[in-house]
Residue, then its C-alpha position, 0 to 999 in steps of 0.5 A: m523505525l517501526v513507522r517506516f517498516i509499516a510504511v514500506a509494508l503497506i507499499g509492498w503489500s499494494m504492489v504485490d496485490f496489484g501485480l497478482d491482479w494484473a497477472g491474473h487478468h493477463y495470463s488467465p485464459q478463462t478471464h482474459s478481461e481488461l483491468k478495471l479502473p476502480g479496482m486499480i484505484e482501490d488497490s492503490v490506496p495502501a500504497l498512497l497511505g504508505l507513501v504519506v506515512l513514509i514522508k511523515a515518518k519522523a513527525l508521526a513517530e514523535w506523535i506516537s511517542n508523545a501520545l504513549d508518554n502521556 
């Protein structure tokens, strides 16, 4: 359950960060510039990591449990 929560938190954090970047660039009169591709890729890393953790949640939870038992 905790592994899934962390995965969803990573995905949510990335979505909020991307949304704030987009809103800041889109609605700010001073910096009405385009979004930069490297920044967008950098912001998507936590979402991709969260997606991988969400897909492999059961195996990751079992691995953590086994590691803590030893």
